[in-house]
All heavy atoms as a GROMACS GRO file, in nm:
protein
  580
    1MET      N    1   0.085  -0.115  -0.001
    1MET     CA    2  -0.001   0.000  -0.001
    1MET      C    3   0.090   0.122   0.000
    1MET      O    4   0.188   0.128   0.075
    1MET     CB    5  -0.088  -0.006   0.126
    1MET     CG    6  -0.184   0.102   0.138
    1MET     SD    7  -0.291   0.096   0.284
    1MET     CE    8  -0.327  -0.074   0.304
    2GLN      N    9   0.056   0.218  -0.085
    2GLN     CA   10   0.136   0.339  -0.089
    2GLN      C   11   0.052   0.455  -0.143
    2GLN      O   12  -0.063   0.435  -0.181
    2GLN     CB   13   0.259   0.320  -0.177
    2GLN     CG   14   0.231   0.287  -0.322
    2GLN     CD   15   0.356   0.253  -0.399
    2GLN    OE1   16   0.465   0.253  -0.348
    2GLN    NE2   17   0.340   0.223  -0.525
    3GLY      N   18   0.107   0.573  -0.138
    3GLY     CA   19   0.040   0.689  -0.190
    3GLY      C   20  -0.084   0.726  -0.111
    3GLY      O   21  -0.089   0.721   0.013
    4GLU      N   22  -0.190   0.764  -0.185
    4GLU     CA   23  -0.313   0.810  -0.121
    4GLU      C   24  -0.379   0.702  -0.037
    4GLU      O   25  -0.431   0.729   0.072
    4GLU     CB   26  -0.414   0.857  -0.228
    4GLU     CG   27  -0.539   0.916  -0.169
    4GLU     CD   28  -0.635   0.965  -0.274
    4GLU    OE1   29  -0.594   0.991  -0.388
    4GLU    OE2   30  -0.754   0.977  -0.241
    5ARG      N   31  -0.372   0.576  -0.083
    5ARG     CA   32  -0.429   0.466  -0.004
    5ARG      C   33  -0.360   0.453   0.131
    5ARG      O   34  -0.424   0.431   0.233
    5ARG     CB   35  -0.414   0.336  -0.081
    5ARG     CG   36  -0.541   0.289  -0.142
    5ARG     CD   37  -0.517   0.161  -0.213
    5ARG     NE   38  -0.600   0.061  -0.149
    5ARG     CZ   39  -0.610  -0.062  -0.189
    5ARG    NH1   40  -0.541  -0.103  -0.291
    5ARG    NH2   41  -0.688  -0.144  -0.127
    6GLU      N   42  -0.229   0.464   0.131
    6GLU     CA   43  -0.152   0.454   0.254
    6GLU      C   44  -0.187   0.569   0.347
    6GLU      O   45  -0.202   0.552   0.469
    6GLU     CB   46  -0.002   0.448   0.224
    6GLU     CG   47   0.082   0.395   0.338
    6GLU     CD   48   0.121   0.500   0.438
    6GLU    OE1   49   0.128   0.619   0.400
    6GLU    OE2   50   0.145   0.467   0.554
    7ALA      N   51  -0.203   0.690   0.292
    7ALA     CA   52  -0.240   0.805   0.373
    7ALA      C   53  -0.379   0.788   0.434
    7ALA      O   54  -0.398   0.822   0.552
    7ALA     CB   55  -0.235   0.934   0.288
    8LEU      N   56  -0.475   0.735   0.358
    8LEU     CA   57  -0.608   0.708   0.411
    8LEU      C   58  -0.603   0.604   0.522
    8LEU      O   59  -0.673   0.616   0.623
    8LEU     CB   60  -0.701   0.661   0.299
    8LEU     CG   61  -0.740   0.767   0.198
    8LEU    CD1   62  -0.812   0.704   0.079
    8LEU    CD2   63  -0.827   0.876   0.262
    9TRP      N   64  -0.522   0.502   0.504
    9TRP     CA   65  -0.503   0.399   0.606
    9TRP      C   66  -0.449   0.461   0.735
    9TRP      O   67  -0.497   0.433   0.843
    9TRP     CB   68  -0.412   0.290   0.553
    9TRP     CG   69  -0.385   0.178   0.648
    9TRP    CD1   70  -0.268   0.152   0.711
    9TRP    CD2   71  -0.477   0.081   0.694
    9TRP    NE1   72  -0.280   0.042   0.792
    9TRP    CE2   73  -0.409  -0.003   0.784
    9TRP    CE3   74  -0.611   0.053   0.670
    9TRP    CZ2   75  -0.469  -0.111   0.847
    9TRP    CZ3   76  -0.672  -0.054   0.733
    9TRP    CH2   77  -0.599  -0.136   0.819
   10ASP      N   78  -0.345   0.544   0.722
   10ASP     CA   79  -0.289   0.612   0.838
   10ASP      C   80  -0.395   0.694   0.910
   10ASP      O   81  -0.405   0.689   1.032
   10ASP     CB   82  -0.172   0.704   0.798
   10ASP     CG   83  -0.043   0.630   0.771
   10ASP    OD1   84  -0.034   0.510   0.805
   10ASP    OD2   85   0.048   0.692   0.716
   11ASN      N   86  -0.471   0.771   0.833
   11ASN     CA   87  -0.575   0.855   0.894
   11ASN      C   88  -0.675   0.768   0.972
   11ASN      O   89  -0.716   0.805   1.082
   11ASN     CB   90  -0.646   0.938   0.789
   11ASN     CG   91  -0.559   1.050   0.740
   11ASN    OD1   92  -0.466   1.095   0.807
   11ASN    ND2   93  -0.585   1.093   0.617
   12PHE      N   94  -0.714   0.655   0.914
   12PHE     CA   95  -0.807   0.565   0.985
   12PHE      C   96  -0.742   0.510   1.112
   12PHE      O   97  -0.801   0.516   1.219
   12PHE     CB   98  -0.848   0.450   0.892
   12PHE     CG   99  -0.917   0.339   0.966
   12PHE    CD1  100  -1.049   0.354   1.009
   12PHE    CD2  101  -0.851   0.222   0.993
   12PHE    CE1  102  -1.112   0.253   1.079
   12PHE    CE2  103  -0.913   0.119   1.064
   12PHE     CZ  104  -1.044   0.136   1.107
   13LEU      N  105  -0.622   0.455   1.100
   13LEU     CA  106  -0.556   0.394   1.215
   13LEU      C  107  -0.540   0.487   1.332
   13LEU      O  108  -0.563   0.450   1.448
   13LEU     CB  109  -0.418   0.341   1.177
   13LEU     CG  110  -0.410   0.212   1.098
   13LEU    CD1  111  -0.265   0.177   1.071
   13LEU    CD2  112  -0.478   0.097   1.170
   14PHE      N  113  -0.498   0.611   1.302
   14PHE     CA  114  -0.462   0.702   1.410
   14PHE      C  115  -0.576   0.796   1.450
   14PHE      O  116  -0.556   0.887   1.530
   14PHE     CB  117  -0.336   0.780   1.370
   14PHE     CG  118  -0.220   0.689   1.342
   14PHE    CD1  119  -0.163   0.681   1.216
   14PHE    CD2  120  -0.171   0.607   1.442
   14PHE    CE1  121  -0.056   0.595   1.191
   14PHE    CE2  122  -0.065   0.520   1.418
   14PHE     CZ  123  -0.008   0.515   1.293
   15SER      N  124  -0.698   0.768   1.400
   15SER     CA  125  -0.812   0.845   1.447
   15SER      C  126  -0.930   0.756   1.487
   15SER      O  127  -1.012   0.799   1.567
   15SER     CB  128  -0.858   0.944   1.339
   15SER     OG  129  -0.909   0.875   1.226
   16GLN      N  130  -0.939   0.634   1.436
   16GLN     CA  131  -1.054   0.548   1.460
   16GLN      C  132  -1.021   0.420   1.537
   16GLN      O  133  -1.108   0.337   1.558
   16GLN     CB  134  -1.118   0.508   1.326
   16GLN     CG  135  -1.160   0.626   1.242
   16GLN     CD  136  -1.269   0.707   1.306
   16GLN    OE1  137  -1.365   0.653   1.362
   16GLN    NE2  138  -1.256   0.839   1.301
   17THR      N  139  -0.895   0.400   1.574
   17THR     CA  140  -0.858   0.280   1.649
   17THR      C  141  -0.786   0.320   1.777
   17THR      O  142  -0.759   0.437   1.803
   17THR     CB  143  -0.762   0.189   1.564
   17THR    OG1  144  -0.634   0.251   1.555
   17THR    CG2  145  -0.819   0.164   1.424
   18GLU      N  146  -0.753   0.219   1.854
   18GLU     CA  147  -0.682   0.243   1.982
   18GLU      C  148  -0.542   0.302   1.961
   18GLU      O  149  -0.482   0.352   2.056
   18GLU     CB  150  -0.672   0.113   2.060
   18GLU     CG  151  -0.805   0.063   2.113
   18GLU     CD  152  -0.866   0.159   2.214
   18GLU    OE1  153  -0.794   0.208   2.305
   18GLU    OE2  154  -0.988   0.188   2.203
   19LEU      N  155  -0.492   0.300   1.838
   19LEU     CA  156  -0.360   0.357   1.811
   19LEU      C  157  -0.358   0.508   1.832
   19LEU      O  158  -0.252   0.570   1.844
   19LEU     CB  159  -0.313   0.324   1.670
   19LEU     CG  160  -0.289   0.176   1.641
   19LEU    CD1  161  -0.244   0.156   1.498
   19LEU    CD2  162  -0.186   0.117   1.738
   20VAL      N  163  -0.476   0.570   1.843
   20VAL     CA  164  -0.484   0.712   1.871
   20VAL      C  165  -0.416   0.747   2.004
   20VAL      O  166  -0.374   0.861   2.026
   20VAL     CB  167  -0.632   0.761   1.868
   20VAL    CG1  168  -0.708   0.712   1.986
   20VAL    CG2  169  -0.640   0.911   1.855
   21HIS      N  170  -0.404   0.648   2.094
   21HIS     CA  171  -0.346   0.671   2.226
   21HIS      C  172  -0.194   0.660   2.229
   21HIS      O  173  -0.134   0.683   2.334
   21HIS     CB  174  -0.406   0.574   2.327
   21HIS     CG  175  -0.554   0.586   2.339
   21HIS    ND1  176  -0.616   0.698   2.388
   21HIS    CD2  177  -0.653   0.500   2.303
   21HIS    CE1  178  -0.747   0.681   2.383
   21HIS    NE2  179  -0.772   0.562   2.332
   22LEU      N  180  -0.134   0.627   2.115
   22LEU     CA  181   0.014   0.621   2.112
   22LEU      C  182   0.072   0.762   2.129
   22LEU      O  183   0.007   0.861   2.090
   22LEU     CB  184   0.061   0.564   1.977
   22LEU     CG  185   0.038   0.416   1.953
   22LEU    CD1  186   0.070   0.380   1.808
   22LEU    CD2  187   0.121   0.332   2.049
   23PRO      N  188   0.193   0.772   2.180
   23PRO     CA  189   0.258   0.904   2.188
   23PRO      C  190   0.270   0.965   2.048
   23PRO      O  191   0.291   0.894   1.948
   23PRO     CB  192   0.395   0.871   2.247
   23PRO     CG  193   0.378   0.744   2.320
   23PRO     CD  194   0.275   0.667   2.242
   24HIS      N  195   0.258   1.095   2.043
   24HIS     CA  196   0.261   1.168   1.916
   24HIS      C  197   0.384   1.137   1.832
   24HIS      O  198   0.373   1.116   1.710
   24HIS     CB  199   0.250   1.319   1.942
   24HIS     CG  200   0.243   1.400   1.817
   24HIS    ND1  201   0.132   1.399   1.736
   24HIS    CD2  202   0.335   1.481   1.759
   24HIS    CE1  203   0.157   1.479   1.633
   24HIS    NE2  204   0.279   1.529   1.645
   25PHE      N  205   0.502   1.129   1.894
   25PHE     CA  206   0.623   1.104   1.817
   25PHE      C  207   0.623   0.967   1.751
   25PHE      O  208   0.680   0.948   1.643
   25PHE     CB  209   0.750   1.127   1.901
   25PHE     CG  210   0.777   1.018   2.003
   25PHE    CD1  211   0.864   0.914   1.971
   25PHE    CD2  212   0.721   1.023   2.128
   25PHE    CE1  213   0.890   0.815   2.065
   25PHE    CE2  214   0.747   0.925   2.222
   25PHE     CZ  215   0.831   0.819   2.191
   26ILE      N  216   0.557   0.869   1.812
   26ILE     CA  217   0.549   0.736   1.752
   26ILE      C  218   0.453   0.740   1.633
   26ILE      O  219   0.480   0.684   1.529
   26ILE     CB  220   0.505   0.631   1.856
   26ILE    CG1  221   0.619   0.613   1.959
   26ILE    CG2  222   0.470   0.498   1.789
   26ILE    CD1  223   0.587   0.517   2.071
   27ILE      N  224   0.340   0.805   1.650
   27ILE     CA  225   0.245   0.819   1.539
   27ILE      C  226   0.310   0.886   1.420
   27ILE      O  227   0.300   0.840   1.306
   27ILE     CB  228   0.119   0.896   1.583
   27ILE    CG1  229   0.039   0.814   1.682
   27ILE    CG2  230   0.034   0.936   1.463
   27ILE    CD1  231  -0.078   0.885   1.746
   28GLU      N  232   0.382   0.994   1.445
   28GLU     CA  233   0.448   1.065   1.335
   28GLU      C  234   0.552   0.978   1.268
   28GLU      O  235   0.569   0.982   1.145
   28GLU     CB  236   0.509   1.197   1.385
   28GLU     CG  237   0.403   1.299   1.423
   28GLU     CD  238   0.304   1.326   1.310
   28GLU    OE1  239   0.346   1.350   1.194
   28GLU    OE2  240   0.182   1.322   1.339
   29ASN      N  241   0.626   0.901   1.345
   29ASN     CA  242   0.725   0.810   1.288
   29ASN      C  243   0.657   0.704   1.200
   29ASN      O  244   0.702   0.676   1.088
   29ASN     CB  245   0.809   0.744   1.396
   29ASN     CG  246   0.918   0.659   1.340
   29ASN    OD1  247   0.994   0.702   1.254
   29ASN    ND2  248   0.933   0.538   1.388
   30MET      N  249   0.549   0.646   1.250
   30MET     CA  250   0.478   0.544   1.172
   30MET      C  251   0.419   0.602   1.046
   30MET      O  252   0.414   0.536   0.941
   30MET     CB  253   0.370   0.480   1.260
   30MET     CG  254   0.428   0.394   1.373
   30MET     SD  255   0.303   0.333   1.488
   30MET     CE  256   0.227   0.204   1.387
   31LYS      N  257   0.370   0.726   1.050
   31LYS     CA  258   0.316   0.791   0.931
   31LYS      C  259   0.422   0.828   0.830
   31LYS      O  260   0.390   0.850   0.713
   31LYS     CB  261   0.239   0.918   0.972
   31LYS     CG  262   0.106   0.897   1.032
   31LYS     CD  263   0.042   1.031   1.062
   31LYS     CE  264  -0.101   1.019   1.103
   31LYS     NZ  265  -0.159   1.153   1.124
   32SER      N  266   0.549   0.836   0.870
   32SER     CA  267   0.654   0.881   0.781
   32SER      C  268   0.687   0.781   0.669
   32SER      O  269   0.746   0.820   0.566
   32SER     CB  270   0.781   0.914   0.859
   32SER     OG  271   0.841   0.796   0.909
   33PHE      N  272   0.649   0.654   0.686
   33PHE     CA  273   0.677   0.556   0.582
   33PHE      C  274   0.580   0.575   0.466
   33PHE      O  275   0.461   0.590   0.485
   33PHE     CB  276   0.666   0.414   0.640
   33PHE     CG  277   0.770   0.386   0.744
   33PHE    CD1  278   0.737   0.390   0.880
   33PHE    CD2  279   0.899   0.358   0.708
   33PHE    CE1  280   0.833   0.365   0.976
   33PHE    CE2  281   0.997   0.331   0.804
   33PHE     CZ  282   0.962   0.337   0.937
   34LYS      N  283   0.634   0.573   0.348
   34LYS     CA  284   0.553   0.598   0.229
   34LYS      C  285   0.492   0.470   0.168
   34LYS      O  286   0.401   0.476   0.088
   34LYS     CB  287   0.634   0.669   0.120
   34LYS     CG  288   0.691   0.804   0.167
   34LYS     CD  289   0.580   0.895   0.209
   34LYS     CE  290   0.636   1.024   0.264
   34LYS     NZ  291   0.542   1.092   0.351
   35THR      N  292   0.544   0.355   0.210
   35THR     CA  293   0.493   0.226   0.164
   35THR      C  294   0.483   0.132   0.284
   35THR      O  295   0.572   0.131   0.368
   35THR     CB  296   0.587   0.163   0.058
   35THR    OG1  297   0.599   0.252  -0.051
   35THR    CG2  298   0.534   0.029   0.009
   36ILE      N  299   0.374   0.056   0.289
   36ILE     CA  300   0.357  -0.043   0.394
   36ILE      C  301   0.303  -0.171   0.332
   36ILE      O  302   0.219  -0.166   0.242
   36ILE     CB  303   0.264   0.009   0.508
   36ILE    CG1  304   0.260  -0.087   0.624
   36ILE    CG2  305   0.126   0.034   0.459
   36ILE    CD1  306   0.371  -0.070   0.721
   37HIS      N  307   0.353  -0.282   0.376
   37HIS     CA  308   0.307  -0.416   0.331
   37HIS      C  309   0.221  -0.474   0.442
   37HIS      O  310   0.268  -0.492   0.553
   37HIS     CB  311   0.427  -0.505   0.302
   37HIS     CG  312   0.516  -0.454   0.197
   37HIS    ND1  313   0.500  -0.485   0.064
   37HIS    CD2  314   0.621  -0.369   0.202
   37HIS    CE1  315   0.590  -0.424  -0.008
   37HIS    NE2  316   0.666  -0.351   0.074
   38LEU      N  317   0.093  -0.497   0.412
   38LEU     CA  318   0.000  -0.552   0.510
   38LEU      C  319  -0.033  -0.697   0.475
   38LEU      O  320  -0.050  -0.730   0.359
   38LEU     CB  321  -0.130  -0.471   0.511
   38LEU     CG  322  -0.115  -0.323   0.548
   38LEU    CD1  323  -0.249  -0.252   0.532
   38LEU    CD2  324  -0.064  -0.309   0.689
   39TYR      N  325  -0.043  -0.778   0.579
   39TYR     CA  326  -0.075  -0.919   0.563
   39TYR      C  327  -0.180  -0.957   0.666
   39TYR      O  328  -0.179  -0.907   0.777
   39TYR     CB  329   0.050  -1.007   0.588
   39TYR     CG  330   0.163  -0.977   0.492
   39TYR    CD1  331   0.256  -0.879   0.524
   39TYR    CD2  332   0.173  -1.044   0.373
   39TYR    CE1  333   0.360  -0.851   0.435
   39TYR    CE2  334   0.276  -1.016   0.284
   39TYR     CZ  335   0.369  -0.919   0.315
   39TYR     OH  336   0.471  -0.891   0.229
   40GLY      N  337  -0.266  -1.046   0.630
   40GLY     CA  338  -0.367  -1.095   0.722
   40GLY      C  339  -0.394  -1.244   0.703
   40GLY      O  340  -0.384  -1.295   0.591
   41SER      N  341  -0.426  -1.309   0.812
   41SER     CA  342  -0.463  -1.450   0.808
   41SER      C  343  -0.588  -1.468   0.892
   41SER      O  344  -0.591  -1.431   1.009
   41SER     CB  345  -0.347  -1.536   0.862
   41SER     OG  346  -0.383  -1.672   0.858
   42PHE      N  347  -0.693  -1.520   0.831
   42PHE     CA  348  -0.824  -1.531   0.894
   42PHE      C  349  -0.846  -1.673   0.948
   42PHE      O  350  -0.799  -1.769   0.890
   42PHE     CB  351  -0.934  -1.499   0.794
   42PHE     CG  352  -0.928  -1.358   0.744
   42PHE    CD1  353  -0.847  -1.323   0.637
   42PHE    CD2  354  -1.003  -1.259   0.806
   42PHE    CE1  355  -0.842  -1.193   0.593
   42PHE    CE2  356  -0.999  -1.128   0.762
   42PHE     CZ  357  -0.917  -1.096   0.654
   43ASN      N  358  -0.919  -1.680   1.060
   43ASN     CA  359  -0.966  -1.808   1.111
   43ASN      C  360  -1.114  -1.791   1.142
   43ASN      O  361  -1.175  -1.690   1.104
   43ASN     CB  362  -0.884  -1.855   1.232
   43ASN     CG  363  -0.892  -1.761   1.348
   43ASN    OD1  364  -0.993  -1.694   1.369
   43ASN    ND2  365  -0.785  -1.752   1.425
   44SER      N  366  -1.173  -1.886   1.210
   44SER     CA  367  -1.316  -1.882   1.238
   44SER      C  368  -1.357  -1.769   1.330
   44SER      O  369  -1.475  -1.731   1.335
   44SER     CB  370  -1.361  -2.014   1.299
   44SER     OG  371  -1.339  -2.119   1.210
   45PHE      N  372  -1.263  -1.716   1.409
   45PHE     CA  373  -1.298  -1.620   1.514
   45PHE      C  374  -1.240  -1.480   1.494
   45PHE      O  375  -1.288  -1.384   1.553
   45PHE     CB  376  -1.250  -1.672   1.650
   45PHE     CG  377  -1.302  -1.809   1.679
   45PHE    CD1  378  -1.220  -1.920   1.665
   45PHE    CD2  379  -1.434  -1.829   1.719
   45PHE    CE1  380  -1.266  -2.048   1.691
   45PHE    CE2  381  -1.483  -1.955   1.744
   45PHE     CZ  382  -1.399  -2.065   1.731
   46SER      N  383  -1.134  -1.470   1.414
   46SER     CA  384  -1.068  -1.339   1.406
   46SER      C  385  -0.976  -1.332   1.284
   46SER      O  386  -0.974  -1.422   1.201
   46SER     CB  387  -0.986  -1.313   1.534
   46SER     OG  388  -0.881  -1.410   1.542
   47CYS      N  389  -0.901  -1.227   1.281
   47CYS     CA  390  -0.799  -1.206   1.178
   47CYS      C  391  -0.671  -1.160   1.246
   47CYS      O  392  -0.673  -1.064   1.323
   47CYS     CB  393  -0.846  -1.102   1.077
   47CYS     SG  394  -0.721  -1.058   0.956
   48LEU      N  395  -0.562  -1.227   1.220
   48LEU     CA  396  -0.431  -1.186   1.267
   48LEU      C  397  -0.364  -1.108   1.157
   48LEU      O  398  -0.350  -1.157   1.045
   48LEU     CB  399  -0.348  -1.308   1.306
   48LEU     CG  400  -0.209  -1.286   1.363
   48LEU    CD1  401  -0.219  -1.205   1.493
   48LEU    CD2  402  -0.139  -1.416   1.388
   49THR      N  403  -0.327  -0.982   1.186
   49THR     CA  404  -0.268  -0.898   1.083
   49THR      C  405  -0.132  -0.846   1.126
   49THR      O  406  -0.102  -0.837   1.246
   49THR     CB  407  -0.358  -0.776   1.052
   49THR    OG1  408  -0.375  -0.699   1.170
   49THR    CG2  409  -0.492  -0.818   0.999
   50THR      N  410  -0.053  -0.812   1.028
   50THR     CA  411   0.077  -0.752   1.055
   50THR      C  412   0.110  -0.656   0.939
   50THR      O  413   0.061  -0.672   0.828
   50THR     CB  414   0.188  -0.856   1.073
   50THR    OG1  415   0.309  -0.790   1.113
   50THR    CG2  416   0.213  -0.934   0.947
   51GLY      N  417   0.191  -0.559   0.967
   51GLY     CA  418   0.236  -0.466   0.866
   51GLY      C  419   0.385  -0.442   0.882
   51GLY      O  420   0.438  -0.449   0.992
   52ASN      N  421   0.452  -0.417   0.772
   52ASN     CA  422   0.596  -0.394   0.775
   52ASN      C  423   0.636  -0.308   0.656
   52ASN      O  424   0.564  -0.300   0.556
   52ASN     CB  425   0.669  -0.530   0.770
   52ASN     CG  426   0.812  -0.520   0.817
   52ASN    OD1  427   0.866  -0.412   0.837
   52ASN    ND2  428   0.875  -0.634   0.835
   53VAL      N  429   0.750  -0.244   0.666
   53VAL     CA  430   0.798  -0.162   0.553
   53VAL      C  431   0.865  -0.249   0.448
   53VAL      O  432   0.886  -0.205   0.336
   53VAL     CB  433   0.893  -0.050   0.601
   53VAL    CG1  434   0.817   0.050   0.688
   53VAL    CG2  435   1.011  -0.105   0.675
   54GLN      N  436   0.901  -0.371   0.483
   54GLN     CA  437   0.958  -0.468   0.390
   54GLN      C  438   0.860  -0.584   0.374
   54GLN      O  439   0.790  -0.619   0.470
   54GLN     CB  440   1.092  -0.522   0.442
   54GLN     CG  441   1.198  -0.417   0.459
   54GLN     CD  442   1.242  -0.358   0.326
   54GLN    OE1  443   1.249  -0.427   0.226
   54GLN    NE2  444   1.270  -0.229   0.326
   55PRO      N  445   0.856  -0.648   0.256
   55PRO     CA  446   0.772  -0.768   0.242
   55PRO      C  447   0.816  -0.876   0.339
   55PRO      O  448   0.935  -0.888   0.370
   55PRO     CB  449   0.796  -0.810   0.097
   55PRO     CG  450   0.849  -0.690   0.029
   55PRO     CD  451   0.923  -0.612   0.133
   56LEU      N  452   0.721  -0.954   0.388
   56LEU     CA  453   0.752  -1.066   0.475
   56LEU      C  454   0.827  -1.174   0.396
   56LEU      O  455   0.797  -1.199   0.279
   56LEU     CB  456   0.626  -1.130   0.535
   56LEU     CG  457   0.552  -1.052   0.641
   56LEU    CD1  458   0.432  -1.133   0.688
   56LEU    CD2  459   0.641  -1.019   0.759
   57THR      N  460   0.919  -1.240   0.461
   57THR     CA  461   0.983  -1.356   0.401
   57THR      C  462   0.881  -1.470   0.401
   57THR      O  463   0.783  -1.466   0.475
   57THR     CB  464   1.108  -1.399   0.479
   57THR    OG1  465   1.065  -1.438   0.610
   57THR    CG2  466   1.210  -1.284   0.488
   58ASN      N  467   0.907  -1.572   0.323
   58ASN     CA  468   0.818  -1.689   0.322
   58ASN      C  469   0.810  -1.751   0.461
   58ASN      O  470   0.703  -1.792   0.505
   58ASN     CB  471   0.865  -1.791   0.219
   58ASN     CG  472   0.841  -1.748   0.077
   58ASN    OD1  473   0.757  -1.662   0.052
   58ASN    ND2  474   0.915  -1.805  -0.016
   59GLU      N  475   0.924  -1.756   0.529
   59GLU     CA  476   0.925  -1.814   0.666
   59GLU      C  477   0.838  -1.734   0.760
   59GLU      O  478   0.762  -1.791   0.839
   59GLU     CB  479   1.069  -1.820   0.718
   59GLU     CG  480   1.082  -1.880   0.856
   59GLU     CD  481   1.225  -1.882   0.906
   59GLU    OE1  482   1.319  -1.856   0.828
   59GLU    OE2  483   1.244  -1.909   1.026
   60SER      N  484   0.848  -1.601   0.757
   60SER     CA  485   0.766  -1.517   0.842
   60SER      C  486   0.619  -1.527   0.809
   60SER      O  487   0.533  -1.530   0.897
   60SER     CB  488   0.811  -1.370   0.831
   60SER     OG  489   0.942  -1.356   0.880
   61PHE      N  490   0.587  -1.537   0.682
   61PHE     CA  491   0.447  -1.551   0.640
   61PHE      C  492   0.391  -1.685   0.689
   61PHE      O  493   0.279  -1.691   0.737
   61PHE     CB  494   0.433  -1.538   0.489
   61PHE     CG  495   0.290  -1.532   0.444
   61PHE    CD1  496   0.213  -1.420   0.468
   61PHE    CD2  497   0.232  -1.641   0.379
   61PHE    CE1  498   0.080  -1.414   0.430
   61PHE    CE2  499   0.100  -1.636   0.340
   61PHE     CZ  500   0.025  -1.522   0.365
   62ASP      N  501   0.472  -1.791   0.680
   62ASP     CA  502   0.429  -1.920   0.731
   62ASP      C  503   0.401  -1.914   0.881
   62ASP      O  504   0.305  -1.975   0.930
   62ASP     CB  505   0.534  -2.029   0.702
   62ASP     CG  506   0.545  -2.064   0.555
   62ASP    OD1  507   0.449  -2.030   0.478
   62ASP    OD2  508   0.645  -2.125   0.516
   63LEU      N  509   0.481  -1.838   0.955
   63LEU     CA  510   0.458  -1.822   1.100
   63LEU      C  511   0.326  -1.750   1.126
   63LEU      O  512   0.251  -1.787   1.215
   63LEU     CB  513   0.572  -1.744   1.166
   63LEU     CG  514   0.699  -1.821   1.188
   63LEU    CD1  515   0.812  -1.726   1.233
   63LEU    CD2  516   0.680  -1.930   1.290
   64LEU      N  517   0.296  -1.648   1.046
   64LEU     CA  518   0.170  -1.576   1.059
   64LEU      C  519   0.053  -1.672   1.039
   64LEU      O  520  -0.041  -1.672   1.119
   64LEU     CB  521   0.164  -1.462   0.957
   64LEU     CG  522   0.035  -1.384   0.949
   64LEU    CD1  523   0.011  -1.303   1.077
   64LEU    CD2  524   0.034  -1.295   0.826
   65ILE      N  525   0.060  -1.753   0.937
   65ILE     CA  526  -0.047  -1.850   0.911
   65ILE      C  527  -0.059  -1.949   1.026
   65ILE      O  528  -0.170  -1.978   1.073
   65ILE     CB  529  -0.020  -1.926   0.780
   65ILE    CG1  530  -0.013  -1.830   0.660
   65ILE    CG2  531  -0.122  -2.034   0.756
   65ILE    CD1  532  -0.139  -1.756   0.631
   66ARG      N  533   0.054  -1.999   1.074
   66ARG     CA  534   0.051  -2.098   1.183
   66ARG      C  535  -0.010  -2.041   1.310
   66ARG      O  536  -0.094  -2.105   1.375
   66ARG     CB  537   0.190  -2.150   1.210
   66ARG     CG  538   0.192  -2.263   1.308
   66ARG     CD  539   0.321  -2.336   1.317
   66ARG     NE  540   0.437  -2.253   1.291
   66ARG     CZ  541   0.557  -2.276   1.342
   66ARG    NH1  542   0.575  -2.378   1.422
   66ARG    NH2  543   0.658  -2.199   1.312
   67PHE      N  544   0.028  -1.919   1.350
   67PHE     CA  545  -0.025  -1.859   1.471
   67PHE      C  546  -0.174  -1.822   1.459
   67PHE      O  547  -0.243  -1.822   1.560
   67PHE     CB  548   0.056  -1.737   1.513
   67PHE     CG  549   0.180  -1.774   1.588
   67PHE    CD1  550   0.304  -1.775   1.523
   67PHE    CD2  551   0.175  -1.809   1.721
   67PHE    CE1  552   0.419  -1.809   1.591
   67PHE    CE2  553   0.289  -1.845   1.789
   67PHE     CZ  554   0.412  -1.844   1.725
   68SER      N  555  -0.219  -1.792   1.340
   68SER     CA  556  -0.359  -1.755   1.326
   68SER      C  557  -0.452  -1.877   1.340
   68SER      O  558  -0.570  -1.861   1.360
   68SER     CB  559  -0.382  -1.690   1.190
   68SER     OG  560  -0.374  -1.785   1.086
   69LYS      N  561  -0.397  -1.997   1.332
   69LYS     CA  562  -0.479  -2.117   1.344
   69LYS      C  563  -0.512  -2.155   1.487
   69LYS      O  564  -0.589  -2.244   1.512
   69LYS     CB  565  -0.410  -2.234   1.272
   69LYS     CG  566  -0.406  -2.213   1.123
   69LYS     CD  567  -0.345  -2.329   1.050
   69LYS     CE  568  -0.344  -2.302   0.901
   69LYS     NZ  569  -0.291  -2.413   0.826
   70PHE      N  570  -0.452  -2.088   1.586
   70PHE     CA  571  -0.477  -2.119   1.726
   70PHE      C  572  -0.601  -2.052   1.777
   70PHE      O  573  -0.643  -1.951   1.741
   70PHE     CB  574  -0.358  -2.080   1.814
   70PHE     CG  575  -0.241  -2.169   1.793
   70PHE    CD1  576  -0.130  -2.125   1.724
   70PHE    CD2  577  -0.241  -2.298   1.842
   70PHE    CE1  578  -0.022  -2.207   1.704
   70PHE    CE2  579  -0.134  -2.382   1.824
   70PHE     CZ  580  -0.022  -2.337   1.755
   0.00000   0.00000   0.00000
């Protein structure tokens, strides 16, 4: 995600979620990235998500899938 979509995502995260309570300097640092890679793994009860400035390795993605199954 990048550009306008990433900016809209930031606006949502830091105004409509619990992330609004983070210290201002952390929010500004997180907003400074121009590209973010988001991943999600769904199960019957929830969704486990993660975001990073670099794409996940296959090993890390496999871990995400494994932990979401619990």
